[in-house]
N, CA, C and O atoms as a Tripos MOL2 file, in Angstrom:
@<TRIPOS>MOLECULE
protein
  188   187    47     0     0
PROTEIN
NO_CHARGES

@<TRIPOS>ATOM
      1 N         100.5960  -26.4020    5.9580 N.3       1 MET1
      2 CA        100.5950  -25.3240    4.9790 C.3       1 MET1
      3 C          99.2220  -25.2620    4.3030 C.2       1 MET1
      4 O          98.7030  -26.2730    3.8310 O.2       1 MET1
      5 N          98.6560  -24.0800    4.2660 N.am      2 TYR2
      6 CA         97.3360  -23.8870    3.6610 C.3       2 TYR2
      7 C          97.4990  -23.5180    2.1920 C.2       2 TYR2
      8 O          98.2340  -22.5900    1.8540 O.2       2 TYR2
      9 N          96.8150  -24.2450    1.3300 N.am      3 ILE3
     10 CA         96.8560  -23.9520   -0.1040 C.3       3 ILE3
     11 C          95.4810  -23.4330   -0.5120 C.2       3 ILE3
     12 O          94.4800  -24.1400   -0.3950 O.2       3 ILE3
     13 N          95.4420  -22.2090   -0.9840 N.am      4 SER4
     14 CA         94.1620  -21.6160   -1.3640 C.3       4 SER4
     15 C          93.7590  -22.0520   -2.7710 C.2       4 SER4
     16 O          94.5860  -22.5030   -3.5620 O.2       4 SER4
     17 N          92.4800  -21.9070   -3.0570 N.am      5 LEU5
     18 CA         91.9650  -22.2530   -4.3790 C.3       5 LEU5
     19 C          92.5970  -21.3700   -5.4540 C.2       5 LEU5
     20 O          92.7840  -21.7950   -6.5940 O.2       5 LEU5
     21 N          92.9230  -20.1360   -5.0720 N.am      6 HIS6
     22 CA         93.5450  -19.2040   -6.0130 C.3       6 HIS6
     23 C          94.9000  -19.7270   -6.4760 C.2       6 HIS6
     24 O          95.3210  -19.4480   -7.5980 O.2       6 HIS6
     25 N          95.5860  -20.4850   -5.6210 N.am      7 MET7
     26 CA         96.9010  -21.0200   -5.9640 C.3       7 MET7
     27 C          96.7790  -22.3610   -6.6840 C.2       7 MET7
     28 O          97.6300  -22.7030   -7.5060 O.2       7 MET7
     29 N          95.7290  -23.1210   -6.3820 N.am      8 VAL8
     30 CA         95.5470  -24.4400   -6.9930 C.3       8 VAL8
     31 C          95.1060  -24.3290   -8.4460 C.2       8 VAL8
     32 O          95.5000  -25.1490   -9.2750 O.2       8 VAL8
     33 N          94.2990  -23.3320   -8.7610 N.am      9 GLN9
     34 CA         93.7390  -23.1920  -10.1080 C.3       9 GLN9
     35 C          94.8120  -23.1230  -11.2010 C.2       9 GLN9
     36 O          94.7210  -23.8820  -12.1660 O.2       9 GLN9
     37 N          95.8310  -22.2440  -11.0980 N.am     10 PRO10
     38 CA         96.8440  -22.2200  -12.1650 C.3      10 PRO10
     39 C          97.6680  -23.5010  -12.2310 C.2      10 PRO10
     40 O          98.0560  -23.9290  -13.3170 O.2      10 PRO10
     41 N          97.9410  -24.1200  -11.0740 N.am     11 ILE11
     42 CA         98.6940  -25.3770  -11.0750 C.3      11 ILE11
     43 C          97.8730  -26.4560  -11.7780 C.2      11 ILE11
     44 O          98.4100  -27.2480  -12.5530 O.2      11 ILE11
     45 N          96.5790  -26.4810  -11.5040 N.am     12 LEU12
     46 CA         95.6820  -27.4350  -12.1480 C.3      12 LEU12
     47 C          95.6180  -27.1770  -13.6570 C.2      12 LEU12
     48 O          95.5960  -28.1210  -14.4470 O.2      12 LEU12
     49 N          95.5890  -25.9120  -14.0560 N.am     13 ALA13
     50 CA         95.5480  -25.5680  -15.4830 C.3      13 ALA13
     51 C          96.8040  -26.0630  -16.1910 C.2      13 ALA13
     52 O          96.7190  -26.6110  -17.2900 O.2      13 ALA13
     53 N          97.9740  -25.8740  -15.5670 N.am     14 ILE14
     54 CA         99.2320  -26.3450  -16.1560 C.3      14 ILE14
     55 C          99.2260  -27.8690  -16.2470 C.2      14 ILE14
     56 O          99.6090  -28.4330  -17.2720 O.2      14 ILE14
     57 N          98.7910  -28.5350  -15.1750 N.am     15 ALA15
     58 CA         98.7780  -29.9990  -15.1570 C.3      15 ALA15
     59 C          97.8540  -30.5590  -16.2370 C.2      15 ALA15
     60 O          98.2220  -31.5000  -16.9400 O.2      15 ALA15
     61 N          96.6630  -29.9870  -16.3730 N.am     16 ILE16
     62 CA         95.7180  -30.4590  -17.3940 C.3      16 ILE16
     63 C          96.2730  -30.1920  -18.7920 C.2      16 ILE16
     64 O          96.1400  -31.0260  -19.6880 O.2      16 ILE16
     65 N          96.8940  -29.0280  -18.9730 N.am     17 GLY17
     66 CA         97.5090  -28.7130  -20.2640 C.3      17 GLY17
     67 C          98.5960  -29.7010  -20.6360 C.2      17 GLY17
     68 O          98.6800  -30.1360  -21.7850 O.2      17 GLY17
     69 N          99.4380  -30.0620  -19.6590 N.am     18 LEU18
     70 CA        100.5000  -31.0360  -19.9190 C.3      18 LEU18
     71 C          99.9130  -32.4120  -20.2270 C.2      18 LEU18
     72 O         100.4030  -33.1120  -21.1130 O.2      18 LEU18
     73 N          98.8740  -32.8010  -19.5040 N.am     19 LEU19
     74 CA         98.2370  -34.0960  -19.7710 C.3      19 LEU19
     75 C          97.6480  -34.1390  -21.1770 C.2      19 LEU19
     76 O          97.7500  -35.1580  -21.8610 O.2      19 LEU19
     77 N          97.0330  -33.0390  -21.6140 N.am     20 ILE20
     78 CA         96.4650  -32.9870  -22.9640 C.3      20 ILE20
     79 C          97.5820  -33.1030  -24.0030 C.2      20 ILE20
     80 O          97.4250  -33.7900  -25.0120 O.2      20 ILE20
     81 N          98.7190  -32.4240  -23.7540 N.am     21 LEU21
     82 CA         99.8380  -32.4970  -24.6980 C.3      21 LEU21
     83 C         100.4230  -33.9070  -24.7600 C.2      21 LEU21
     84 O         100.8860  -34.3390  -25.8150 O.2      21 LEU21
     85 N         100.4040  -34.6280  -23.6360 N.am     22 LEU22
     86 CA        100.9910  -35.9670  -23.5880 C.3      22 LEU22
     87 C         100.0770  -37.0320  -24.1950 C.2      22 LEU22
     88 O         100.5380  -38.1370  -24.4810 O.2      22 LEU22
     89 N          98.8140  -36.7320  -24.3960 N.am     23 GLN23
     90 CA         97.8750  -37.6850  -24.9890 C.3      23 GLN23
     91 C          97.7810  -37.4260  -26.4950 C.2      23 GLN23
     92 O          97.1340  -36.4650  -26.9130 O.2      23 GLN23
     93 N          98.4090  -38.2580  -27.3020 N.am     24 PRO24
     94 CA         98.3910  -38.0060  -28.7520 C.3      24 PRO24
     95 C          96.9910  -38.0990  -29.3620 C.2      24 PRO24
     96 O          96.7190  -37.4610  -30.3790 O.2      24 PRO24
     97 N          96.1050  -38.8840  -28.7540 N.am     25 LYS25
     98 CA         94.7580  -39.0120  -29.3050 C.3      25 LYS25
     99 C          93.9160  -37.7730  -29.0200 C.2      25 LYS25
    100 O          92.9850  -37.4620  -29.7620 O.2      25 LYS25
    101 N          94.2480  -37.0720  -27.9470 N.am     26 MET26
    102 CA         93.5180  -35.8430  -27.6080 C.3      26 MET26
    103 C          94.3300  -34.6450  -28.0970 C.2      26 MET26
    104 O          94.8940  -33.8960  -27.2990 O.2      26 MET26
    105 N          94.3810  -34.4770  -29.3960 N.am     27 ALA27
    106 CA         95.2680  -33.4700  -29.9760 C.3      27 ALA27
    107 C          94.6230  -32.0860  -29.9850 C.2      27 ALA27
    108 O          94.4090  -31.4970  -31.0450 O.2      27 ALA27
    109 N          94.3230  -31.5850  -28.8160 N.am     28 HIS28
    110 CA         93.7810  -30.2330  -28.6980 C.3      28 HIS28
    111 C          94.9130  -29.3200  -28.2390 C.2      28 HIS28
    112 O          94.9020  -28.8130  -27.1180 O.2      28 HIS28
    113 N          95.8860  -29.1190  -29.1200 N.am     29 TYR29
    114 CA         97.0970  -28.4100  -28.7340 C.3      29 TYR29
    115 C          96.8310  -26.9680  -28.3440 C.2      29 TYR29
    116 O          97.4620  -26.4550  -27.4190 O.2      29 TYR29
    117 N          95.9160  -26.3090  -29.0260 N.am     30 LEU30
    118 CA         95.6310  -24.9120  -28.6940 C.3      30 LEU30
    119 C          95.0670  -24.7840  -27.2860 C.2      30 LEU30
    120 O          95.4270  -23.8670  -26.5480 O.2      30 LEU30
    121 N          94.1830  -25.7040  -26.9160 N.am     31 VAL31
    122 CA         93.6180  -25.6800  -25.5650 C.3      31 VAL31
    123 C          94.7130  -25.9450  -24.5470 C.2      31 VAL31
    124 O          94.7830  -25.2730  -23.5180 O.2      31 VAL31
    125 N          95.5710  -26.9240  -24.8280 N.am     32 ALA32
    126 CA         96.6550  -27.2700  -23.9080 C.3      32 ALA32
    127 C          97.6110  -26.0980  -23.7300 C.2      32 ALA32
    128 O          97.9850  -25.7700  -22.6040 O.2      32 ALA32
    129 N          98.0070  -25.4690  -24.8200 N.am     33 ILE33
    130 CA         98.9340  -24.3380  -24.7430 C.3      33 ILE33
    131 C          98.2800  -23.1760  -24.0020 C.2      33 ILE33
    132 O          98.9320  -22.5080  -23.2000 O.2      33 ILE33
    133 N          97.0050  -22.9330  -24.2640 N.am     34 PHE34
    134 CA         96.2920  -21.8680  -23.5580 C.3      34 PHE34
    135 C          96.2770  -22.1220  -22.0550 C.2      34 PHE34
    136 O          96.5340  -21.2100  -21.2700 O.2      34 PHE34
    137 N          95.9760  -23.3600  -21.6480 N.am     35 LEU35
    138 CA         95.9230  -23.6890  -20.2260 C.3      35 LEU35
    139 C          97.2840  -23.5130  -19.5650 C.2      35 LEU35
    140 O          97.3750  -22.9920  -18.4530 O.2      35 LEU35
    141 N          98.3500  -23.9500  -20.2510 N.am     36 ILE36
    142 CA         99.6970  -23.8280  -19.6820 C.3      36 ILE36
    143 C         100.0790  -22.3590  -19.5470 C.2      36 ILE36
    144 O         100.5870  -21.9430  -18.5050 O.2      36 ILE36
    145 N          99.8380  -21.5700  -20.5910 N.am     37 VAL37
    146 CA        100.1710  -20.1400  -20.5390 C.3      37 VAL37
    147 C          99.3440  -19.4370  -19.4650 C.2      37 VAL37
    148 O          99.8700  -18.6100  -18.7210 O.2      37 VAL37
    149 N          98.0550  -19.7620  -19.3800 N.am     38 PHE38
    150 CA         97.1920  -19.1820  -18.3530 C.3      38 PHE38
    151 C          97.7250  -19.5040  -16.9640 C.2      38 PHE38
    152 O          97.7980  -18.6290  -16.1010 O.2      38 PHE38
    153 N          98.0960  -20.7590  -16.7520 N.am     39 GLY39
    154 CA         98.6230  -21.1740  -15.4540 C.3      39 GLY39
    155 C          99.9040  -20.4520  -15.0950 C.2      39 GLY39
    156 O         100.0790  -20.0230  -13.9540 O.2      39 GLY39
    157 N         100.8060  -20.3140  -16.0630 N.am     40 ILE40
    158 CA        102.0790  -19.6280  -15.8050 C.3      40 ILE40
    159 C         101.8370  -18.1570  -15.4960 C.2      40 ILE40
    160 O         102.4450  -17.6070  -14.5780 O.2      40 ILE40
    161 N         100.9500  -17.5160  -16.2590 N.am     41 LEU41
    162 CA        100.6680  -16.0990  -16.0180 C.3      41 LEU41
    163 C         100.0090  -15.8780  -14.6610 C.2      41 LEU41
    164 O         100.2540  -14.8630  -14.0090 O.2      41 LEU41
    165 N          99.1740  -16.8220  -14.2340 N.am     42 GLU42
    166 CA         98.5230  -16.7020  -12.9290 C.3      42 GLU42
    167 C          99.5130  -16.9490  -11.7930 C.2      42 GLU42
    168 O          99.4020  -16.3410  -10.7280 O.2      42 GLU42
    169 N         100.4790  -17.8390  -12.0140 N.am     43 LEU43
    170 CA        101.4560  -18.1630  -10.9690 C.3      43 LEU43
    171 C         102.5530  -17.1100  -10.8540 C.2      43 LEU43
    172 O         103.1230  -16.9250   -9.7790 O.2      43 LEU43
    173 N         102.8510  -16.4190  -11.9530 N.am     44 ALA44
    174 CA        103.9750  -15.4810  -11.9800 C.3      44 ALA44
    175 C         103.9640  -14.4580  -10.8400 C.2      44 ALA44
    176 O         105.0110  -14.2490  -10.2270 O.2      44 ALA44
    177 N         102.8440  -13.8150  -10.5250 N.am     45 PRO45
    178 CA        102.8670  -12.8290   -9.4290 C.3      45 PRO45
    179 C         103.1300  -13.4560   -8.0590 C.2      45 PRO45
    180 O         103.5830  -12.7670   -7.1450 O.2      45 PRO45
    181 N         102.8520  -14.7560   -7.9050 N.am     46 MET46
    182 CA        103.0250  -15.4160   -6.6080 C.3      46 MET46
    183 C         104.4640  -15.8260   -6.3390 C.2      46 MET46
    184 O         104.8490  -16.0450   -5.1900 O.2      46 MET46
    185 N         105.2590  -15.9320   -7.3990 N.am     47 ILE47
    186 CA        106.6390  -16.4220   -7.2450 C.3      47 ILE47
    187 C         107.5650  -15.2900   -6.8320 C.2      47 ILE47
    188 O         108.7630  -15.5060   -6.6540 O.2      47 ILE47
@<TRIPOS>BOND
     1     1     2 1
     2     2     3 1
     3     3     4 2
     4     3     5 am
     5     5     6 1
     6     6     7 1
     7     7     8 2
     8     7     9 am
     9     9    10 1
    10    10    11 1
    11    11    12 2
    12    11    13 am
    13    13    14 1
    14    14    15 1
    15    15    16 2
    16    15    17 am
    17    17    18 1
    18    18    19 1
    19    19    20 2
    20    19    21 am
    21    21    22 1
    22    22    23 1
    23    23    24 2
    24    23    25 am
    25    25    26 1
    26    26    27 1
    27    27    28 2
    28    27    29 am
    29    29    30 1
    30    30    31 1
    31    31    32 2
    32    31    33 am
    33    33    34 1
    34    34    35 1
    35    35    36 2
    36    35    37 am
    37    37    38 1
    38    38    39 1
    39    39    40 2
    40    39    41 am
    41    41    42 1
    42    42    43 1
    43    43    44 2
    44    43    45 am
    45    45    46 1
    46    46    47 1
    47    47    48 2
    48    47    49 am
    49    49    50 1
    50    50    51 1
    51    51    52 2
    52    51    53 am
    53    53    54 1
    54    54    55 1
    55    55    56 2
    56    55    57 am
    57    57    58 1
    58    58    59 1
    59    59    60 2
    60    59    61 am
    61    61    62 1
    62    62    63 1
    63    63    64 2
    64    63    65 am
    65    65    66 1
    66    66    67 1
    67    67    68 2
    68    67    69 am
    69    69    70 1
    70    70    71 1
    71    71    72 2
    72    71    73 am
    73    73    74 1
    74    74    75 1
    75    75    76 2
    76    75    77 am
    77    77    78 1
    78    78    79 1
    79    79    80 2
    80    79    81 am
    81    81    82 1
    82    82    83 1
    83    83    84 2
    84    83    85 am
    85    85    86 1
    86    86    87 1
    87    87    88 2
    88    87    89 am
    89    89    90 1
    90    90    91 1
    91    91    92 2
    92    91    93 am
    93    93    94 1
    94    94    95 1
    95    95    96 2
    96    95    97 am
    97    97    98 1
    98    98    99 1
    99    99   100 2
   100    99   101 am
   101   101   102 1
   102   102   103 1
   103   103   104 2
   104   103   105 am
   105   105   106 1
   106   106   107 1
   107   107   108 2
   108   107   109 am
   109   109   110 1
   110   110   111 1
   111   111   112 2
   112   111   113 am
   113   113   114 1
   114   114   115 1
   115   115   116 2
   116   115   117 am
   117   117   118 1
   118   118   119 1
   119   119   120 2
   120   119   121 am
   121   121   122 1
   122   122   123 1
   123   123   124 2
   124   123   125 am
   125   125   126 1
   126   126   127 1
   127   127   128 2
   128   127   129 am
   129   129   130 1
   130   130   131 1
   131   131   132 2
   132   131   133 am
   133   133   134 1
   134   134   135 1
   135   135   136 2
   136   135   137 am
   137   137   138 1
   138   138   139 1
   139   139   140 2
   140   139   141 am
   141   141   142 1
   142   142   143 1
   143   143   144 2
   144   143   145 am
   145   145   146 1
   146   146   147 1
   147   147   148 2
   148   147   149 am
   149   149   150 1
   150   150   151 1
   151   151   152 2
   152   151   153 am
   153   153   154 1
   154   154   155 1
   155   155   156 2
   156   155   157 am
   157   157   158 1
   158   158   159 1
   159   159   160 2
   160   159   161 am
   161   161   162 1
   162   162   163 1
   163   163   164 2
   164   163   165 am
   165   165   166 1
   166   166   167 1
   167   167   168 2
   168   167   169 am
   169   169   170 1
   170   170   171 1
   171   171   172 2
   172   171   173 am
   173   173   174 1
   174   174   175 1
   175   175   176 2
   176   175   177 am
   177   177   178 1
   178   178   179 1
   179   179   180 2
   180   179   181 am
   181   181   182 1
   182   182   183 1
   183   183   184 2
   184   183   185 am
   185   185   186 1
   186   186   187 1
   187   187   188 2
@<TRIPOS>SUBSTRUCTURE
     1 MET1         2 RESIDUE 1 A MET
     2 TYR2         6 RESIDUE 1 A TYR
     3 ILE3        10 RESIDUE 1 A ILE
     4 SER4        14 RESIDUE 1 A SER
     5 LEU5        18 RESIDUE 1 A LEU
     6 HIS6        22 RESIDUE 1 A HIS
     7 MET7        26 RESIDUE 1 A MET
     8 VAL8        30 RESIDUE 1 A VAL
     9 GLN9        34 RESIDUE 1 A GLN
    10 PRO10       38 RESIDUE 1 A PRO
    11 ILE11       42 RESIDUE 1 A ILE
    12 LEU12       46 RESIDUE 1 A LEU
    13 ALA13       50 RESIDUE 1 A ALA
    14 ILE14       54 RESIDUE 1 A ILE
    15 ALA15       58 RESIDUE 1 A ALA
    16 ILE16       62 RESIDUE 1 A ILE
    17 GLY17       66 RESIDUE 1 A GLY
    18 LEU18       70 RESIDUE 1 A LEU
    19 LEU19       74 RESIDUE 1 A LEU
    20 ILE20       78 RESIDUE 1 A ILE
    21 LEU21       82 RESIDUE 1 A LEU
    22 LEU22       86 RESIDUE 1 A LEU
    23 GLN23       90 RESIDUE 1 A GLN
    24 PRO24       94 RESIDUE 1 A PRO
    25 LYS25       98 RESIDUE 1 A LYS
    26 MET26      102 RESIDUE 1 A MET
    27 ALA27      106 RESIDUE 1 A ALA
    28 HIS28      110 RESIDUE 1 A HIS
    29 TYR29      114 RESIDUE 1 A TYR
    30 LEU30      118 RESIDUE 1 A LEU
    31 VAL31      122 RESIDUE 1 A VAL
    32 ALA32      126 RESIDUE 1 A ALA
    33 ILE33      130 RESIDUE 1 A ILE
    34 PHE34      134 RESIDUE 1 A PHE
    35 LEU35      138 RESIDUE 1 A LEU
    36 ILE36      142 RESIDUE 1 A ILE
    37 VAL37      146 RESIDUE 1 A VAL
    38 PHE38      150 RESIDUE 1 A PHE
    39 GLY39      154 RESIDUE 1 A GLY
    40 ILE40      158 RESIDUE 1 A ILE
    41 LEU41      162 RESIDUE 1 A LEU
    42 GLU42      166 RESIDUE 1 A GLU
    43 LEU43      170 RESIDUE 1 A LEU
    44 ALA44      174 RESIDUE 1 A ALA
    45 PRO45      178 RESIDUE 1 A PRO
    46 MET46      182 RESIDUE 1 A MET
    47 ILE47      186 RESIDUE 1 A ILE
């Protein structure tokens, strides 16, 4: 199965956002929420 960069980018954004939320010392919640929302919005047309 071929995975294009266009598909990896939103998944990576969601993963990084979740990692930021899980790290209490890196409390950049706005950045994390933005990345998760961006990833979901980018993935939505593909589903």
